[in-house]
VEXDREN-2710 file (C-alpha; in Angstrom, 1 decimal):
% VEXDREN-2710
k/r/px/py/pz
1/UNK/0.0/0.0/0.0
2/UNK/1.1/3.6/-0.7
3/UNK/1.9/5.6/2.4
4/UNK/3.3/9.0/3.0
5/UNK/5.0/10.5/6.0
6/UNK/5.0/14.3/5.8
7/UNK/7.1/16.7/7.8
8/UNK/5.5/19.0/10.3
9/UNK/3.9/22.3/9.2
10/UNK/4.8/25.7/10.5
11/UNK/4.0/29.2/11.3
12/UNK/5.8/32.0/9.5
13/UNK/5.3/35.7/8.9
14/UNK/4.1/36.7/5.4
15/UNK/7.1/36.7/3.1
16/UNK/8.7/33.8/4.9
17/UNK/9.5/30.3/3.7
18/UNK/8.7/26.8/4.6
19/UNK/9.9/23.4/3.3
20/UNK/8.0/20.2/3.4
21/UNK/9.2/16.6/2.9
22/UNK/7.1/13.6/2.0
23/UNK/8.6/10.2/2.5
24/UNK/6.9/7.8/0.2
25/UNK/6.5/4.0/0.8
26/UNK/4.7/1.3/-1.2
27/UNK/5.7/2.8/-4.6
28/UNK/8.9/4.2/-6.0
29/UNK/8.9/7.8/-7.0
30/UNK/11.1/7.0/-10.0
31/UNK/8.1/5.3/-11.5
32/UNK/5.2/7.4/-10.2
33/UNK/4.4/11.1/-10.3
34/UNK/3.8/12.6/-6.8
35/UNK/1.8/15.7/-6.2
36/UNK/1.1/18.3/-3.5
37/UNK/-2.3/19.6/-2.7
38/UNK/-3.6/22.2/-0.3
39/UNK/-6.9/22.7/1.4
40/UNK/-7.7/26.0/3.0
41/UNK/-10.3/26.2/5.8
42/UNK/-13.8/26.0/4.3
43/UNK/-12.5/25.3/0.8
44/UNK/-12.1/22.3/-1.4
45/UNK/-8.8/20.6/-1.8
46/UNK/-6.7/22.1/-4.6
47/UNK/-3.9/20.8/-6.7
48/UNK/-0.5/22.7/-6.1
49/UNK/2.2/20.9/-8.0
50/UNK/3.4/17.6/-9.4
51/UNK/6.7/16.1/-10.2
52/UNK/6.8/13.3/-12.7
53/UNK/8.9/10.2/-13.0
54/UNK/11.2/12.0/-15.3
55/UNK/11.5/15.0/-12.9
56/UNK/9.3/17.3/-14.9
57/UNK/7.5/19.7/-12.6
58/UNK/4.2/21.6/-13.1
59/UNK/2.6/24.1/-10.9
60/UNK/-0.8/25.7/-10.3
61/UNK/-0.8/29.3/-11.6
62/UNK/-1.5/30.7/-8.1
63/UNK/1.9/29.6/-6.7
64/UNK/4.1/29.3/-9.8
65/UNK/7.4/31.2/-9.1
66/UNK/7.0/30.9/-5.4
67/UNK/6.9/27.2/-4.8
68/UNK/9.3/24.6/-6.0
69/UNK/8.7/20.8/-6.0
70/UNK/11.7/18.5/-6.1
71/UNK/12.6/15.0/-5.2
72/UNK/15.4/12.7/-4.1
73/UNK/15.1/9.3/-5.6
74/UNK/17.6/7.6/-3.3
75/UNK/15.4/8.6/-0.3
76/UNK/12.1/8.1/-2.1
77/UNK/11.2/11.5/-0.9
78/UNK/9.5/14.5/-2.4
79/UNK/9.9/18.1/-1.3
80/UNK/7.9/21.3/-1.5
81/UNK/9.8/24.5/-1.0
82/UNK/7.5/27.4/-0.4
83/UNK/8.9/30.9/-0.6
84/UNK/7.3/34.4/-0.3
85/UNK/4.4/32.9/1.6
86/UNK/1.2/34.9/1.7
87/UNK/-1.6/34.7/4.3
88/UNK/-3.8/33.1/1.5
89/UNK/-1.3/30.2/1.3
90/UNK/-2.4/29.2/4.8
91/UNK/-3.8/25.7/4.4
92/UNK/-3.3/22.1/5.1
93/UNK/-0.8/20.6/2.6
94/UNK/-1.0/17.0/1.4
95/UNK/1.3/14.9/-0.7
96/UNK/-0.5/12.5/-2.9
97/UNK/-0.2/9.8/-5.6
98/UNK/-2.5/7.6/-7.6
99/UNK/-2.6/3.9/-6.7
100/UNK/-4.7/1.4/-8.5
101/UNK/-7.0/4.1/-10.0
102/UNK/-7.6/5.8/-6.6
103/UNK/-5.8/8.8/-5.0
104/UNK/-3.9/8.2/-1.8
105/UNK/-3.2/11.1/0.6
106/UNK/-0.7/11.9/3.2
107/UNK/-1.8/12.9/6.7
108/UNK/-1.7/16.5/5.9
109/UNK/0.3/19.3/7.5
110/UNK/-0.9/22.7/8.6
111/UNK/1.0/25.8/7.4
112/UNK/0.1/29.3/8.4
113/UNK/1.5/32.5/7.0
114/UNK/0.6/35.3/9.3
115/UNK/0.1/38.8/8.0
END
């Protein structure tokens, strides 16, 4: 089964940075794309970024240029570097992958960018 262990979230001032890690087990990230999603309070879960097997990255327009997704294959770990955080980036962040035609989610981690 696919499982994720995400790093702890954080509280920063607006303009600050946070970095998340997501340790993946049950699949290898060299063969599977891994994505990050966010869910702000009262909103639906939204896609943030994805990194493919071939290390191609794609981003939601709202965070392009501020967030960077990367991975370390030897650790089967995916990262999300978040810079220039804004209060509207405050959300629970999840890593995720598809497994047997269903989407599997990490436990989620709360990030807050205070104004």
